[in-house]
C-alpha positions in Angstrom: 17.5 12.2 8.8 16.0 15.6 9.5 12.9 16.9 11.2 10.9 19.9 10.1 8.8 22.2 12.3 5.1 23.0 12.1 4.3 26.3 13.8 0.6 26.5 12.8 -2.2 24.1 13.2 -2.4 21.8 10.2 -6.1 21.5 10.5 -7.4 25.0 11.0 -4.2 27.0 10.1 -4.4 29.0 13.4 -1.3 29.7 15.5 -2.8 29.8 19.0 -1.0 26.7 20.2 -0.2 25.2 23.6 2.7 22.8 24.3 1.1 20.0 26.3 4.0 17.5 26.4 7.7 17.7 25.6 10.5 15.0 25.6 13.9 15.1 24.1 14.7 12.6 21.4 17.9 12.1 23.3 16.0 10.9 26.4 16.3 7.4 27.7 12.6 6.8 27.3 12.6 7.9 23.7 15.7 6.1 22.7 14.5 2.8 24.2 11.2 3.1 22.3 12.8 3.9 18.9 15.5 1.2 19.3 12.9 -1.4 20.2 10.2 -0.5 17.7 12.5 0.1 14.7 15.0 -2.6 15.7 17.8 -0.1 16.0 17.5 1.0 12.4 17.1 4.6 13.3 20.3 6.5 14.1 19.0 8.2 17.2 22.1 10.4 17.5 20.9 12.3 14.4 17.8 13.3 16.3 19.4 14.1 19.7 18.9 17.9 19.2 15.2 17.6 18.5 12.3 17.3 20.8 9.1 15.3 20.7 6.7 18.2 21.3 2.9 17.7 21.3 1.0 20.9 20.6 -2.7 21.5 21.1 -4.5 24.0 19.0 -6.6 26.2 21.2 -9.0 26.9 18.3 -9.9 23.4 17.0 -8.4 21.1 19.7 -6.2 19.2 17.3 -3.1 17.7 19.0 -0.1 17.3 16.7 3.6 16.7 16.8 5.5 19.9 16.2 8.7 18.3 14.8 8.0 15.8 12.0 10.1 13.9 9.4 10.9 16.0 6.4 10.1 14.5 3.0 13.3 12.6 2.6 13.3 11.2 6.1 9.6 10.3 5.8 10.3 8.3 2.6 13.2 6.6 4.3 11.1 5.8 7.4 8.2 4.1 5.6 10.3 2.4 2.9 13.4 1.3 4.7 13.3 1.8 8.5 9.9 0.1 9.0 10.3 -3.6 8.5 8.4 -4.4 5.3 8.0 -8.1 6.0 6.6 -7.3 9.5 4.2 -4.8 7.9 3.0 -7.4 5.3 2.7 -10.2 7.9 0.4 -8.1 10.0 -2.1 -8.3 7.1 -2.0 -12.1 6.8 -5.4 -13.7 7.0 -6.8 -10.2 6.4 -10.3 -11.3 5.5 -10.6 -13.7 8.4 -9.3 -11.1 11.0 -11.5 -8.3 9.8 -14.5 -10.3 8.6 -17.1 -8.3 10.7 -15.5 -4.9 9.8 -15.5 -5.8 6.1 -19.1 -6.9 6.2 -20.1 -3.7 7.9 -18.2 -1.5 5.4 -19.6 -3.3 2.3 -23.2 -3.1 3.8 -22.6 0.7 4.4 -21.4 1.3 0.8 -24.3 -0.7 -0.7 -26.7 1.3 1.5 -25.3 4.6 0.2 -25.6 3.8 -3.5 -28.6 2.2 -4.9 -26.8 0.7 -7.9 -24.9 -2.4 -8.9 -21.5 -3.0 -7.3 -19.7 -2.7 -10.6 -21.1 0.8 -11.0 -19.7 2.0 -7.7 -16.2 3.5 -8.1 -14.1 3.4 -4.9 -10.7 4.9 -4.1 -8.6 3.8 -1.2 -6.3 6.7 -0.2 -3.2 5.3 1.4 -4.0 1.8 0.3 -1.0 0.1 1.9 -0.7 -3.4 0.6 -4.2 -3.2 -1.0 -5.9 -6.0 1.0 -9.0 -3.9 1.6 -9.4 -3.1 -2.1 -8.7 -6.7 -3.1 -11.6 -7.8 -0.9 -13.9 -5.3 -2.4 -12.7 -6.2 -5.9 -13.9 -9.8 -5.2 -17.4 -8.3 -4.8 -17.1 -6.6 -8.2 -16.7 -3.0 -7.1 -14.7 -0.7 -9.4 -11.6 -0.1 -7.2 -8.6 2.2 -7.4 -5.7 2.8 -5.1 -3.5 5.7 -4.2 -0.3 4.9 -2.4 3.2 6.6 -2.2 5.2 3.5 -1.1 6.8 2.0 -4.2 7.1 -1.4 -2.7 3.4 -1.4 -1.8 2.4 0.0 -5.2 4.2 -2.9 -6.9 2.4 -5.4 -4.6 -1.0 -3.8 -5.4 -0.4 -3.9 -9.1 0.3 -7.6 -9.0 -3.4 -8.0 -7.9 -4.5 -6.1 -11.0 -5.8 -3.1 -9.1 -5.6 0.3 -10.8 -3.2 2.8 -9.1 -3.6 6.6 -9.5 -0.4 8.6 -9.2 -1.7 12.0 -8.0 -4.6 13.4 -6.1 -3.9 17.0 -7.1 -4.4 16.6 -10.9 -6.4 13.4 -11.2 -9.2 13.3 -13.8 -10.8 10.4 -12.0 -14.0 10.9 -10.0 -15.2 8.5 -7.4 -18.5 7.6 -5.6 -16.7 6.6 -2.4 -13.2 7.4 -1.0 -11.9 5.3 1.9 -8.8 6.0 4.0 -7.8 3.9 7.0 -4.9 4.9 9.3 -3.5 7.4 6.9 -4.6 10.9 8.0 -2.8 10.6 11.3 0.4 10.3 9.3 0.2 13.2 6.8 1.6 16.7 7.4 -1.2 18.6 5.6 -4.6 17.0 6.5 -6.7 20.0 5.5 -5.3 20.3 2.0 -5.4 16.6 1.5 -9.1 16.5 2.5 -10.0 19.3 0.1 -8.1 17.6 -2.7 -10.0 14.3 -2.0 -13.3 16.2 -2.1 -12.5 17.4 -5.6 -12.2 13.8 -6.7 -15.7 12.9 -5.4 -18.7 12.8 -7.6 -21.7 14.9 -6.4 -23.4 13.1 -3.5 -20.2 11.0 -3.0 -18.8 10.0 0.4 -15.5 10.0 2.2 -14.9 7.6 5.1 -11.8 8.1 7.2 -10.6 5.8 10.0 -7.8 6.7 12.5 -6.6 5.9 16.0 -8.8 7.2 18.8 -7.2 9.8 21.1 -10.0 9.5 23.6 -8.7 10.5 27.1 -5.1 10.4 25.7 -4.3 13.9 27.0 -4.8 12.7 30.6 -1.9 10.2 30.1 0.6 13.0 29.5 2.5 13.2 32.7 6.0 12.5 33.8 5.2 8.7 33.9 4.2 8.7 30.2 6.4 6.7 27.9 6.3 7.1 24.1 4.8 4.1 22.4 3.0 2.7 19.4 -0.2 4.6 20.4 -2.2 7.4 18.9 0.8 9.7 19.3 3.5 7.3 18.0 6.6 9.4 17.6 7.5 10.3 14.0 4.5 8.5 12.6 1.2 9.5 14.2 1.8 13.2 13.8 -1.9 14.2 14.1 -4.4 13.3 16.8 -7.7 13.9 15.0 -10.7 15.4 16.8 -14.3 16.0 15.7 -13.9 19.7 16.2 -10.8 19.7 14.0 -12.9 18.2 11.1 -15.6 20.9 11.8 -13.0 23.6 11.1 -11.3 21.7 8.2 -14.7 21.5 6.4 -16.0 24.9 7.3 -15.6 26.5 3.8 -15.8 23.3 1.8 -18.6 21.3 0.1 -18.2 18.5 2.6 -20.9 17.8 5.3 -20.2 15.6 8.3 -22.6 12.7 8.6 -23.0 11.8 12.3 -25.1 8.7 11.9 -23.6 6.2 9.4 -26.3 3.7 10.6 -28.9 5.5 8.5 -27.4 3.7 5.5 -27.3 0.3 7.0 -29.5 0.3 10.0 -29.3 -2.1 12.9 -29.3 -1.5 16.7 -25.6 -2.6 16.7 -24.7 0.0 14.0 -26.6 2.7 15.8 -24.7 2.0 19.0 -21.5 2.2 17.0 -22.4 5.7 16.1 -23.1 6.6 19.7 -19.8 5.2 20.8 -18.0 7.2 18.0 -19.3 10.5 19.5 -17.0 9.8 22.4 -14.3 7.4 21.2 -14.1 9.1 17.8 -12.0 6.9 15.5 -13.9 7.4 12.2 -15.8 10.1 10.3 -18.1 10.0 7.3 -18.3 13.1 5.0 -20.7 13.7 2.1 -20.1 16.0 -0.9 -23.0 18.4 -1.2 -23.9 21.2 -3.6 -23.4 24.7 -2.2 
């Protein structure tokens, strides 16, 4: 159960960093949170020499955890320490819970591509249990999943959804790549985004969703307690900002699309775009020819 250090910004690769919050993993506040959230499955004594440090990049404004689980600990965390049954139960009645969101996303995709659903290829990066893809499959979209959790992969395959094993060497090309609540978890967001862009067809789109960190920085005082928020210890290791994406895409063939509503216009969708300028919990990117 080891943590590894990040001493450069994972978004822009600069090292002009400022420590904006620090708390020992041996502190009472941290131990209470870890014990309660993970049901005492984490041996907190093995982390007692580490610190929960939040660093802010002075170049791109990304806030990120300095000390993060190494590959072995990360696999253990998501496969064993997080309660699988609890995780699956959270997705019960998925279509009913997220009906409006699913309707919005399907309308968005159909507005982007003027072709039949079966001709639109979609990859869900970090597909989890595959419920989002399963819903889109019911609308006859051509769906694929990428997931690293073996238990989730097996669950996805039971629903006859294609699973790709790598994003570095994949021969598959997609019209649309979707990723929800994944980029805040990964140690190398810039490299991952570039790899995903290589899997896009020309004029294809990437839609990312993640927890908002709006005004979170102002909560970081001596009264702050670690929690299951946008900076969840060990898990939400990146607090994503619009400026960070500007820097991540600077030398790429990806263009940020500020107004998603242009593809499925309504006053409500336009207001969602305005809200996202401030709250910022999603971003749409388009592959362009340079």
